[in-house]
C-alpha positions as CSV (number, residue, x, y, z in Angstrom):
1,M,-0.1,0.0,0.0
2,A,3.0,2.3,0.7
3,S,4.4,2.1,-2.8
4,L,0.7,2.8,-4.0
5,T,0.7,6.0,-2.0
6,L,4.2,7.1,-3.2
7,R,3.1,6.8,-6.8
8,F,0.2,9.0,-6.5
9,A,1.9,11.6,-4.3
10,P,3.8,13.1,-7.0
11,R,0.7,13.6,-9.2
12,L,-1.3,14.8,-6.3
13,A,1.5,17.6,-5.6
14,F,1.4,18.4,-9.2
15,G,-2.2,18.7,-9.3
16,V,-1.9,21.1,-6.2
17,F,0.7,23.0,-7.9
18,L,-1.5,23.5,-11.1
19,L,-4.7,24.5,-8.9
20,S,-2.3,27.1,-7.1
21,V,-1.3,28.4,-10.5
22,S,-4.7,28.5,-11.8
23,C,-6.0,30.3,-8.9
24,G,-3.2,32.9,-9.2
25,R,-3.9,33.3,-12.7
26,F,-7.6,33.8,-11.9
27,T,-6.6,36.5,-9.3
28,Q,-4.5,38.3,-11.6
29,T,-6.9,38.5,-14.3
30,R,-9.3,39.6,-11.9
31,Q,-7.2,42.4,-10.9
32,C,-6.3,43.5,-14.3
33,R,-10.1,43.4,-15.4
34,A,-10.5,45.9,-12.2
35,L,-7.5,48.0,-13.2
36,I,-9.0,48.3,-16.8
37,A,-12.4,48.8,-15.9
38,R,-11.2,52.1,-14.2
39,V,-8.8,53.4,-16.6
40,N,-10.4,52.8,-20.1
41,P,-13.5,54.2,-19.5
42,A,-11.9,57.3,-17.7
43,L,-9.4,57.9,-20.4
44,D,-12.4,57.8,-23.1
45,E,-14.1,60.3,-21.1
46,I,-11.0,62.6,-21.4
47,A,-10.7,62.1,-25.1
48,R,-14.4,63.1,-25.5
49,L,-13.8,66.4,-23.1
50,T,-10.9,67.4,-24.9
51,H,-11.9,66.4,-28.5
52,D,-11.1,69.6,-30.7
53,K,-11.2,71.9,-27.9
54,T,-8.3,74.2,-26.5
55,D,-9.9,76.3,-23.9
56,K,-9.4,76.8,-20.4
57,A,-12.5,75.1,-19.1
58,T,-11.8,71.9,-21.2
59,Y,-8.1,71.6,-19.5
60,L,-9.6,72.3,-16.3
61,A,-12.1,69.4,-16.7
62,A,-9.4,67.1,-18.1
63,A,-7.4,68.0,-15.2
64,A,-10.0,67.4,-12.8
65,R,-10.8,63.8,-14.4
66,Y,-6.9,63.0,-14.5
67,E,-6.8,63.5,-10.8
68,Q,-10.0,61.6,-9.9
69,L,-8.6,58.7,-11.8
70,S,-5.3,58.7,-10.1
71,I,-7.4,58.8,-6.7
72,E,-9.6,55.9,-7.9
73,L,-6.4,53.7,-8.6
74,G,-5.3,54.0,-4.9
75,P,-7.8,51.3,-3.4
76,L,-6.8,48.6,-5.8
77,Q,-4.8,45.9,-4.6
78,F,-2.5,43.4,-6.7
79,S,-1.1,40.1,-5.8
80,N,2.3,41.1,-7.1
81,Q,4.5,43.9,-5.4
82,Q,5.9,45.1,-8.6
83,M,2.5,45.6,-10.2
84,A,1.4,47.5,-7.2
85,K,4.4,49.8,-7.5
86,D,3.6,50.2,-11.5
87,V,0.0,51.3,-10.7
88,A,1.1,53.8,-7.9
89,E,3.6,55.0,-10.2
90,Y,0.9,55.2,-13.0
91,A,-1.3,57.1,-10.7
92,G,1.5,59.6,-9.9
93,I,1.8,60.2,-13.7
94,L,-1.9,61.0,-14.0
95,H,-1.9,63.1,-11.0
96,S,0.9,65.0,-12.4
97,T,-0.7,65.2,-15.8
98,G,-3.8,66.9,-14.1
99,I,-1.5,69.5,-12.3
100,V,0.1,70.2,-15.6
101,L,-3.1,70.7,-17.3
102,K,-4.1,73.2,-14.8
103,S,-1.4,75.3,-15.6
104,L,-2.1,75.1,-19.3
105,A,-5.7,76.1,-18.9
106,L,-3.9,79.1,-16.9
107,A,-1.5,79.9,-19.6
108,V,-4.2,79.6,-22.3
109,D,-6.5,81.8,-20.4
110,G,-3.8,84.3,-20.2
111,H,-2.4,83.9,-23.9
112,N,1.1,83.4,-22.6
113,A,2.4,81.6,-26.0
114,S,6.0,80.6,-24.1
115,E,4.3,79.0,-21.2
116,I,1.9,77.1,-23.5
117,E,4.8,75.8,-25.4
118,R,6.9,74.8,-22.0
119,I,3.7,73.1,-20.7
120,S,3.1,71.4,-23.9
121,R,6.8,69.9,-23.6
122,E,5.9,68.8,-20.3
123,L,2.8,66.9,-21.2
124,E,4.8,65.3,-23.9
125,R,7.4,64.0,-21.4
126,L,4.3,62.9,-19.4
127,D,2.8,61.1,-22.2
128,G,6.1,59.2,-22.7
129,R,6.1,58.2,-19.1
130,E,2.7,57.1,-19.3
131,H,3.3,54.9,-22.4
132,V,6.2,53.1,-20.7
133,S,4.0,52.6,-17.2
134,I,1.0,51.4,-19.5
135,T,3.5,49.0,-20.9
136,K,4.8,47.5,-17.7
137,M,1.1,46.9,-16.5
138,D,0.0,45.6,-19.8
139,T,2.8,42.9,-19.9
140,W,2.0,42.0,-16.3
141,C,-1.8,41.4,-17.4
142,Q,-1.0,39.3,-20.7
143,P,-1.6,35.7,-20.1
144,G,1.4,33.6,-19.2
145,A,2.9,36.5,-17.7
């Protein structure tokens, strides 16, 4: 009987391993879906708000939405510590974007061309950081990651 138990023990251990990997993958998928459910609608809303508009009110509305999204990401939890750091970094980028957009609203309202140019460069820099951040999060969310 002992030899029978020993033959099945590796199979049982492998089964437990597969179950834990499956549960971990399910948890990761659930966490990614929660992140996507927060981010995508907010970014779609910002795109609608700002489409073909370059006035103070538009920039202030977009700034508020970026800042709101950065706050909404705070309570999300992730099973992977690096992913949690990546999401926190992304939330920081969103917050910074909101602050910079407020500055842009003031520059546009004051017709300050040099300040608009400087702020536009800052927004381009933030956009680059955002793309890098999104790529890191997207990689973790891909199946098999």
